[in-house]
C-alpha positions in Angstrom: 0.0 0.0 0.0 1.2 3.5 -0.8 2.7 5.6 2.0 0.1 8.3 3.0 1.1 9.5 6.5 4.0 9.9 8.9 3.4 9.6 12.7 5.9 11.1 15.1 6.7 10.5 18.7 7.8 13.7 20.4 10.1 13.5 23.4 13.5 12.3 22.3 12.4 12.0 18.7 11.5 15.6 17.6 13.7 17.2 20.2 16.1 16.1 23.0 13.5 17.1 25.5 14.0 14.6 28.3 17.4 15.3 29.9 17.6 19.1 29.5 13.9 19.8 29.3 11.4 17.7 31.2 13.9 16.6 33.9 14.8 20.3 34.7 11.2 21.3 34.7 10.3 18.4 37.1 13.0 19.6 39.5 11.7 23.2 39.3 8.2 22.0 40.1 9.5 19.9 43.1 11.3 23.0 44.5 8.2 25.1 44.0 6.2 22.7 46.2 8.9 22.5 48.8 9.8 18.9 48.1 13.4 17.6 48.5 13.1 15.5 45.4 16.0 16.0 42.9 16.2 14.0 39.7 19.8 14.0 38.4 20.7 12.8 34.9 21.4 9.2 35.9 18.3 8.8 38.0 16.1 10.3 35.3 17.4 7.7 32.9 16.1 5.0 35.2 12.7 6.8 35.7 12.3 6.9 31.9 11.5 3.2 32.0 8.0 4.4 33.0 6.0 6.4 30.4 3.9 9.4 31.5 5.0 12.1 33.9 2.4 11.5 36.5 3.1 7.8 36.4 6.9 8.5 36.7 6.4 10.5 39.9 4.5 7.7 41.5 7.1 5.2 40.4 9.8 7.4 41.9 8.1 7.5 45.3 7.4 3.8 45.3 10.8 2.7 44.2 13.3 5.4 45.3 11.8 7.2 48.3 10.7 4.7 51.0 11.2 7.5 53.5 8.5 9.6 51.9 4.9 9.2 53.3 2.4 10.2 50.7 -0.4 12.5 51.9 -4.0 11.4 51.6 -4.4 13.6 48.6 -1.3 12.3 46.9 -3.0 11.8 43.5 -4.1 15.4 43.5 -0.6 16.5 44.5 0.8 14.6 41.5 -1.6 16.3 39.2 -0.7 19.7 40.6 3.0 18.9 40.3 2.6 17.8 36.7 0.7 21.0 35.9 3.5 23.1 37.4 6.2 21.0 35.6 4.4 21.7 32.3 4.4 25.5 33.0 8.2 25.4 33.7 8.8 23.3 30.6 6.8 25.7 28.4 8.7 28.7 29.8 11.9 26.9 28.8 10.5 26.4 25.3 9.6 30.1 25.0 13.1 31.0 25.8 14.4 28.8 22.9 16.0 26.3 25.3 15.0 23.1 23.5 15.9 23.0 19.8 14.6 20.4 17.4 16.9 17.5 16.6 18.9 17.5 13.3 16.8 16.9 10.2 13.4 17.1 11.9 12.2 20.4 10.5 13.7 19.5 7.0 11.9 16.2 6.9 8.6 17.6 8.1 8.7 20.3 5.5 9.6 17.8 2.8 6.6 15.6 3.8 4.3 18.7 3.7 5.5 19.7 0.3 4.8 16.1 -0.9 1.3 16.2 0.4 1.8 13.5 3.1 -0.5 13.6 6.1 1.2 14.1 9.5 0.3 13.0 13.0 1.7 12.9 16.5 1.5 9.9 18.9 3.0 10.6 22.3 2.6 10.2 26.0 3.4 13.8 26.8 0.7 16.4 27.3 -1.0 18.2 24.4 0.3 21.5 25.9 3.9 20.3 25.8 3.4 19.2 22.1 1.9 22.4 20.9 4.5 24.5 22.8 7.4 22.6 21.3 6.0 22.9 17.8 5.2 26.6 18.2 8.5 27.7 19.7 10.9 25.3 17.9 9.3 25.2 14.4 6.6 27.8 13.6 3.7 29.7 15.2 1.2 27.5 13.2 3.2 24.3 13.3 0.6 22.5 15.4 -1.9 23.0 12.5 0.4 21.0 10.2 -0.5 17.9 12.0 -3.9 16.4 11.3 -4.0 14.5 14.6 -2.2 15.1 17.8 -2.7 12.0 20.0 -1.2 13.0 23.3 -1.3 12.7 27.1 -4.2 10.9 28.8 -6.4 10.6 25.7 -5.7 6.9 25.9 -5.4 5.2 29.4 -2.9 2.6 28.3 0.4 4.4 27.5 3.4 3.2 25.6 4.5 0.4 25.3 0.8 -0.4 24.7 0.0 0.3 21.0 -3.2 2.2 21.8 -2.0 5.7 21.1 -0.9 4.8 17.6 -4.1 2.8 17.0 -6.2 5.8 18.1 -4.2 8.2 15.9 -4.7 6.0 12.8 -8.4 5.6 13.6 -8.8 9.4 13.6 -7.1 9.6 10.2 -9.1 6.7 8.9 -5.9 5.0 7.7 -4.6 1.4 8.2 -1.1 0.8 9.5 0.0 -0.3 6.0 -0.4 3.3 4.8 1.6 4.9 7.7 5.2 5.1 8.9 6.3 5.9 12.5 9.3 7.6 14.2 10.5 6.6 17.6 13.5 6.9 19.9 13.0 4.3 22.7 12.3 0.7 23.4 8.8 1.5 24.9 8.1 3.6 21.8 9.0 1.0 19.2 7.1 -1.7 21.1 4.1 0.6 20.9 4.5 1.4 17.2 5.3 -2.2 16.1 2.4 -3.4 18.3 0.1 -1.2 16.2 1.6 -2.7 13.0 3.7 0.3 12.0 7.1 0.2 10.2 9.3 2.4 12.3 12.5 4.4 12.1 14.4 4.8 15.4 16.6 7.9 16.1 18.5 7.1 19.3 19.6 9.6 22.1 21.8 9.4 25.1 19.1 7.7 27.2 18.1 5.1 24.7 21.2 4.1 22.8 21.4 0.7 24.6 17.7 -0.1 24.2 16.4 -3.1 22.2 15.2 -1.9 18.8 14.4 -5.3 17.3 12.0 -4.9 14.4 13.0 -1.4 13.5 13.2 -0.5 9.8 16.5 1.2 10.7 18.3 2.7 13.7 20.2 6.0 13.2 21.8 8.6 15.4 19.5 11.3 14.0 17.8 12.3 10.8 20.8 14.2 9.4 21.2 17.4 7.5 23.0 18.4 4.3 26.7 17.9 4.9 26.0 16.1 8.2 25.0 12.5 7.6 23.6 10.5 10.4 25.4 7.5 11.9 23.7 4.2 10.8 23.5 1.8 13.7 21.4 -0.8 11.9 19.7 -1.0 8.6 20.4 1.1 5.6 19.6 4.6 4.2 19.1 3.0 0.8 21.8 5.2 -0.8 20.3 8.5 0.6 22.6 11.1 2.3 20.2 11.4 5.3 16.7 10.5 6.3 14.4 11.8 3.6 11.2 10.7 1.9 13.1 8.5 -0.6 14.6 6.5 2.3 11.3 6.4 4.1 9.4 5.2 1.1 12.1 2.4 0.7 11.7 1.3 4.3 8.0 1.5 4.0 8.0 -0.7 0.8 10.4 -3.3 2.2 9.0 -6.7 3.2 
């Protein structure tokens, strides 16, 4: 079936948001609420095994803070903390602190020019997605995406395939007509579970993950004069990740 749509994960895929974005914003929220929680780079790498910010905070308390006694309204506190974290994260985006990864803007523009449909499938909040697109790409960039499947719109988060399935349902497309972009093991388990061929662009936190089943694994999407490192698979003779390479991966059996 002909390729009709590209579906992108956000955190770690469109931008290196985790280490220097979300982690920093979480810590700012914890300080704001008078908590002595501090997520350093190494600890946050462990916490990323859990998808979803609210779920990550609960996992942290359960697994790393046996000394902390959750209050009776702990679930409400987690929601408030997550809201504060989103505010701090958005402030960072507005200040230009989180640039897109190499090749992302180029590829999205190429896809738009070719008339492909675009979608987002992520566990991060819709506010985080629209802020990243606005401040890192263009004021109207969120409108370039036909569907933004984000946050708690689906109860079962990655590695469950549900968020991808929901996005494709909204577009009225089968998996055979789409291609996905991910950066983590949980992410590719989600996309493959939804039947999607998937390209992986690794980052510092995910370079040792299991990407079995990926169409290819690369360091990034690359730019003119700055080819990506190929970790597995092939660029099919292309200088970087472009629509010709994606169409070749999509057509491969």
